[in-house]
N, C-alpha and C positions, 0 to 999 in steps of 0.2 A: 498373226498369220504364221509366224515362225513356229510358235508352240503347236499350232494346229498341224503344220507340216510334219513336225517331229512325231506327234501322236499318230498321224496317218502312216508314217514310215515304220512305226513299231507295230501297229495293229494290222495293216494290210497283209503282210506275209503270214499271219496267223489265221486268216479267214480261209476256210475250206470250201472253195467254189465248187469243187466236184460234188460235195455233199448236197449243196443247193440244187445243182443240176440233176442229180439222181432223185432227190425229193420231188422235183418238178415233174420228172418222167413218171414216177410212181403216182403222183397226183393226177397226171394226165390219164393213165390207165384206169385209175380208180374212178375218175369222173366219167370216162367213156363207158365203163361198165354200168355205172349208176344211170347214165343217160339211156343206155340200151334197155335196162330194166324198166325205166319209166316209159319208154316207147312200147315195150311189150304190153304193159298195162293199158296205156292209152289206146293202142290199136287193137287190143284183145287178140293178139297174135304172138306166136313164138318168134323169138329173135335168136338167131344162131350167131355166136361170136367166135371167130377163128383167129388164132395167133400164128402169124407167119414169120418164122424165125429168120429166114434168109433175107428178108426185106425190112425187118424191124417194124412190121405193120400188123395191125389187127383190123378185122373186117366184121361188120354187123350186117346180117341179112334178115329181112323180114321173110320168114319161112312159112309161106301161105299153105303149102301142102304138108307141112310137118314131117319132111323126109330127111331133115338134117343135112341139107345140101342146097346150094344156090342153083336154081334151074332156069334163070333168066325170065323172060316174059314179064309178068306182073310182079315178080319178086324183086324188091329193090335191095340195094346194098350200098354201104358207105365204107370208106377206108380211112384209117387214121395211121399216122406214122410217128414213131418215137422221134424225139429231137436228135439232131446230129450228134454223134458221139455216144449214143445209147443204143442198146439192143436187148433182146430177150436173152437171158443167160441161164446156164445150168450151174447152180451154186454148189459149193463143196458139201453143204448140208441143207436139208429142207426143213421148213417149220412143221410140216405134217408127218415127218418120218418116212415119207415115200422115197422111192428110188429117185435120185437126182435127175431132173429134167427141167426144161424151162416152163412147163405147165404141168402141175401134178394134181392128183386128187380123184376121188371116185366119181366126180361129176364130169370128168373129161371124156369126151367122145373122140376117139382117135379114128379118123377115117381118111381114106386116100382121096385127097383133093389136090388138084394141080392148080397152083396159084403162080401166075407168071407176070412179073412186072420188072421193068428196068433190065430186061434181058436175063433175069434169074428165074429159075423154076424151082418151086418147092413141091415135093410130091406128097407130103403128109403134113397136115396142119391140125394140131389139137384144137378142139372146139368145145364149147359149152352151149347149152340151150337155156335161154331165159324165158320163163313162162308168164302168161298174162296175170296169174294170181300173185306174182311177186317172188316166186321161188325160182330155183335153177335146177339143172339136171343133177345136181349134187354139189358137195363142197369142192372147191378148187383153189389153187394158188398159182399166181403168175409171177415169175421172177424177172427182174429188170436190173441191168448194170451197165457200166460203161464199156466201150470198145477198148480193148487192150489195157486192162488194169488188173493187177493182182491184189489190190487192197480189198480185204474182206469188208471193210466199212463202206464200200461202194455198192454193195448188193442191197436190193430192195425186194420185198415180197408183198404182193397184193392178194389178200386172202378173202374169199367170198364164201359165206355160209349158205349152203343150198336151200335150206328150209325157209330162210327169211330174206335172202339176198343181201344181207348186211356185209359191208365191205370194210376191211381193216388193212392198214399198211404197217409193215414190219421193216426194221433195219437190222442188218447184220452188224454185230459189234466186232471189235478187233480180235476178240478171243474166239470168234467163229460161232458164237451163240446169237440167237435171234431175240430181238426186243421189240415189243409192240410200240409203234410210233405214236406220237400225240397228234398226228395228222389225221383226224377223224372227220 
């Protein structure tokens, strides 16, 4: 027991719990995008996914009239929130060479949408459309990181290829370069 306690005292401070937390958030976003892609195929309807920065939330809407907006009525929507301590972030560099923002890429539909929850209002939410044939409105990347951290290694990127809907996760390394993760 004493030997085990000594090993734990040596190993525990070397475990990077923040890395596991950010990996879990990246996996959450990845899984929700894949679930929305599957739903688009199953329902044979467009799904609009919006990323709401101020609330660390993303929303999936079954877009029955294909107008890239939630209109209520028979259009359904669901919300997901990142875990506590995580948010959508604007990284110092992007994996796609786009101007730094928390969602980038040619597949992003920037439209004025008011999303109000918890007393906060976001006036613009970047969105993407997922089509019934398994593709998206184009390539896009979503960036996730912790609240109040300056460590580059805490940034994650979730990249979606528009033509196939394939989703990849990237981690930023300490030198500021991105490396594709083995979380596939």
